[in-house]
N, C-alpha and C positions, 0 to 999 in steps of 0.2 A: 454632632449637628444635628439638627432637624430632617426628617429624610425629602420634606417638600423646600427646602430650601434649595436642592437641584432642578424646581421647576419654575416657569414662569404662570402666574396666574392673572386669568380674565374672568371678570364675574360677566354672568347673561349672556354666552355665549353659545351655540351648539355648531359642530361640525358635521358634515355629511362622508360619512367613508362606509365603504361594505367590508372592510376589515377591523371587526371589532369583536368583543367578548363582554358579556355582559355578568354579572358578579351583583350579591347581596351584600354589604357592608356598612358599617355604622357611624363611619368617618371619612374623612379625605386622607389620612395617613392608611388605613388600612386597604385605602384604593390605589394610592400609592404601590402599596407593597404587591398588590396584585400586577401591578404594571411592570414592577421590577422583576417577579416571577414568571411573566409571558413567555409562553415557549410557543407559541401558534403563530405567532408573527414578531417583530422587533416593534416593540411597544414605544412610541414617540411620545406620545400623551394620553391624559385620561379626562372622562367627562364624571362628575358626581352631582347628583342630584339631591338636593337637601332635603326636599319633603318625604319620597321616595326610597331614598336611601340606596338610589340606584348606583352602581358605578361601571361604566363602561371605559373596557380599555381599548385604545386607536392605533392601528397602523399610521396615521398619517398626521401632522398637525395644521395648524391655522394656514400656513405657507403654504401647503400641498393641496389643500382642496376647498370647496365652498365654507362659509360660514353663515348661521343666520340668530338671527335672537330668540334667546330661550328663556325665560327669567329667573328659573328657581333653578337653573343650571352652572355649575362652574368647570371651566376649562382650564385644565394643569396641564404644563407644555413642557418634555425635559429640554432646558437650558441647551446641554452639550449638541444638540441636533441644529441649533443654530448659531456656535459656534463656529467661527473660521479661523481659527489657532490653535497650537497645539501647547498641552502642558507637557511639560518634562520632554521625552521621547515621543508622546503624540501616541500611544498603544488605545488613549481611548478619545483621538479624535474622530471626529463623526463628519467632518464639515465636507463641504462638495468641491473640491479642487479636484480636477479632473485631467491633469498634464503635468508632465514633469519639470523640472527644475530649466530644463533646456528647452521646453516648449513642447514636448511631445506628448501626443495625446495617450492617454493611459487605456489598454488593453481592459475589456469588463473580466470581474474577478470569474464569473462564471463560463466563458467561454473558452477555447484551446486553440486558436488560431490569430497571431501567428506564432503564439508560445503556451505550451500545453504548463498549466501552472503548477506548485507545489501545494501553493494555498489556496482552497477553492470554499466558496459557501457552506459548503455539504461537510470541510472537514474542520471547519472553525467558524462554527454560527452564531458565537458570542463575539467576531473581532468586525463586524460591521461591513463583510465585505458586498457590499452594496454597488449596482451600475460597475461604473468604472473607477470610483472616486478613492483618491490615496490611501492609505491604511497602514497600520502598522503592526500587524499580526505576529510577527516574530518578535517584536519587543527589541529593532534593531536600532543600534546607539545614534543612529545618524538621522534616525526618523522616519515620519510618512514616506511611503514610496509606492510604486504599481509596477506590474509586467506596462512595457511599451507597444505601441503599433507597428513600431519598427523593427522589422523581422533581423537585423541586424544589430540591436542592443535589447537585451533579455529584459532588463528591469534598471528603473533609474529612481533617486530621489527625487521627492516634490520639496517645494518652496513655500514651507508655511511658517506665518509668522507665529511668535510667542504671544503666549497671553502674556498681558499685563499685569495678571496677577500674581503671577510667581516671579516677573522679574522687572525691570522699568526700561523705557525706552525715552529718551532725552534725557531729562531732568526730574523724571519720575511725576509731572504735574497730573498725569493721567494714571497713575499706582493705584488700582483698588485692592491689594492683597492683603494679609491676615496679619502681618509682621507688625508684634507689638513692643518690641524691645530695640532698645538703640545699640548702637554697634559696642558701646563696653558693657553692653549687658543686665543694662538698668531698666525695669518694666515702666510703659506708658503711664501716662498720665491719661483718663477718661477725657475726650473734648466736652464734655457736657458737665465736667467740676471745676471749681477754682481753687482745689485743694492739690498739693502745698502751694502752685502757682495759680497768682490770677492774671487773664490773659481775654483777651479780645476774640479771638477764635471761636463763636459760639454759631452753632450749625444754622440757625435762621439768618443769621448774617451770611453767612457763607452755603448757600443752598445747593450749590454746585461743584463743591469741593468734596462730598461723601466725609466728611467729618465721623464717621460711626466707630461707635467703642473707643479704642485706645489706639487705632490702627495708626499707624505711619501715613503721613499725607505731606504733601509738598504744596500748600495752598498759598503762599506767597513767594512762587517763584526763585526757591533757594535752590542752592545745587544740586541737591537731592531730598528724599520723604525725611521727615524728621517726627519729632513730637518733643511736647513738656513732658519731664521725670517724674515718677514718684519721690525722688530724693531729694528733699528740701532744698540741699546744696547746691545742685545742678537743676539750672531750670529747664535746658532743652537740649538734646543733642542728634544728631544724624541717627540714622538706620544704616545699616548694612542688605540693601537691597541688590540683591547681583543685578548685571547691566545684561537687557538682553542680547544675543549673540548674533540676531537677525537686524538687517538695518531697518529703521523705522518704517510704516509702511508709506508710501506716498500720497500727503492728501491731496484733496481736490487741487484744484489749478491755484497758483498762486498770484495773489494779485498783483497787478500793474499799477493798481490807482488806490484811492482812499475808500474803504468801506469799512464800518464802524470806527474802531478806534486804529485800524491799520496795521494790527498784529499780526495780518498774515499778507500785509506789504513786500513784494519782492523785487519792487522795481530799481531803476539805478541813479534815480537824484541822488547827489550827495552834496549837499547845496543845503544852508539854512535859511528861514525865511528872512532873515537881515542880511543873507548875501556871504556871510563866511562860508569857506570849504570847511568841510567834512574830514576830520582826522581818521586814521584808520585805525578799525578795530584794533586791531591786531597789534596795535604800536601805544606805547605810553608815553607818547610825547607829543603834543605841550602837555597833555593830563593824562596824569595816571587814574587807573579806573579798573574796575572788577568783572567787567562783562568782556571776558577774554571768548575768542571762540570755543578753542578745544574744550572749554567748561560747558558751554551750551551750545550744543552741535545742531538744535533745532531752531536757533532762532533767526538764523538768515546773517548771519554776522561779517557778511562778505565785503570786502573792500573796505570801503568807507561810506557804504549807502544807507540811505536815512532808514532804518529801522525802529519798531516799538517792542521790546524787551519784557518790559517790566510793567507792562499795562498803563503806560500815560495815557493821555488822552489824543494823542497822532504820534505819527514817526517823529524821531529826534537825531541828534548825534552832539557826540565831543566837538567841538569846533577845533581847526587849527590856529584859531585866537588865542594868545594865552592869556588874557585879560577876562575871556569868556568862555567858561568850562563850557558848556553846553546849550542846545537852540533847538526849538521846534523847526520842522520843514515844511516847506508846502509843496504837498500831495495833491494833484487834481483828483475831484471826488469820482467815484464810478457812477453814481446818479443809476441812471437805467441806459449808458451806454450800449450795455450787454444789449439791451431789444434794439439799438438802432434808433432811441426815440427820445434822445436826450433835447434836440432841439423843435420837439412835436409835444409841448405839454398838452395841444386840445387834444391829443388821441391817446393820453395816457389811457387804460381802460379800468372802471370803476373798480374798489375791491369787492370781491364776493366774499361775504361774511355767512354764507348758507350753499347747501348744495341740493341739488333735483336727485329723487331716483337714487342712486347707488354711490352719485358725484363721481362718474367716469367723466362728466363734461365738466368738472370742477374747475377752474382755470384761476382761484383766487392766488391772494398772497401770503395766506395763514400759516406759518412756519412752527407750531407749538401742539404739541400732544395734550390729550385730556386731563394727564395729570400734570402737566406743566413743562414738561420734557421740550427740551430744544429737538428741532429736526436734524437730520444727517445732510448734507447734499447728494443728490443722487448720482452724481456724478465720481464722489470721495467714495473709498474702502474703507473709511478710519471712522470709530472704531469697529464698524461692521462690515467683515465683503460680500457683496452680496451680487445677484443678477438682474436685477431692477435696473439695469443703466439706461440713460437716454437713445444711445444708439440701437438698445434691442428694444426700445419700448417708443419708437421715434413720433407717433401720434399721441402720446400720453402726456406731451409737454412737460417732460422731468427737467424744469429749469429749478437752477439753485436748491436750496430745501422746501421748497413748497408743498404742501399735502396733496397730495394727487392719489389716485386708486386705478393704476395701470393695471391691477389682477383682476377685476373686477369683484373686490373685496365687498361689503355691506357699506363701507363708508369711507371716505379719502382718510389714508394715514401715510405715514413714513417713519423711516429707522429713525433712532434716537441718537442724539451723541453721549448718552448714558452708557458707558461698556457693560452695564449688567441688564438692560435693555433692548433686546433686538428693534422691537417696532412697536407701537401704539396705535391706534387711532386719532384724528385731529380732534381739536377743542372747536368742532363745526356743528352747527345745528341744521337739520334739516329746514329747506324754504316754504314757508307757506305757498300753497299752490296758486295763492289769490293776490301774492306778491308781483308788481309791476315788472316787467324784465325791463 
């Protein structure tokens, strides 16, 4: 692969950092080589100027320092320092988890109290032994660990979720790996071609399903990732993607009311809109069906509660009436009840479509990035783990997945729901100074 595939690119941004090195290079790839070979500090990013062909290797990335606009500059940031999950046994894990699986804070790798470490930053300079972050310098098969701050416990392992490009959580709807053969060994057909099999799974119709190359995907809620095959006699087949050994991360609060299509509804309504009682998902009577809870572990198919596991227009269930197979349920809409103003429409704030200054006072409801990606909810740790949470930044109004600027960045931003893109600036314009408040 291309060396730049390991970096996230942002055009027109400069970051301020003291720890940097200047090099003269002819292109971005040469600059990436300098970053990989940097020995003066841990290189997390580099800046490349197109006109001067200057290369600056940097010890910090945009989430660690101040950024500002610079027209001729391209910022490349190492993706590994944004990842909060581990691949395999996690020897390359460089996330910021700093407590053990039992919740004990980790001891800093450079300190000698309460435990004198065998693994130190001086002895293992390439192992990423920074601060007190969980690491795996000795390739322990059980994954990242740390020395603990408890004198009675020298070390313990950390609970780091596995990256879903190596394994699948749930039914693999969010699998973004590069397996491109079926379980019987057939090569997958590229999604953007119609030979040998014609199909409707075209990237422009499913932009959020990551239908790249001929990689196995699950765009339609199947049991697990699959692909069309290059064998004219076999239209499609499942792929052999291992299931992650760690449990799926808990997403934001499960909704008790109807938001959107209600796919995240986890309330206990168990009666259809015409008054029929719902059939239990784990039973096959009076209606036989394929929505078996064990097969779909992340769809919330508990008891006989109304759910929307298949992207219907709203939650539904099979009924206990043998003559009516299934019906929609009546779920109360969320509306604005979270803000407590459902009964006060006159007080609904006007939606702001622009920001002033750096946008730290922006309180609008835009939740889409400049490239069109949907924002991740601030209270959620999926797909990206982070520390910009509502309780840590109580004055920043980190509600839902609205664009905000809690850290004094150059404009409002958000974490994205795209596992391959940690964060982006939002699709917002600066307000005209003469606009009436």
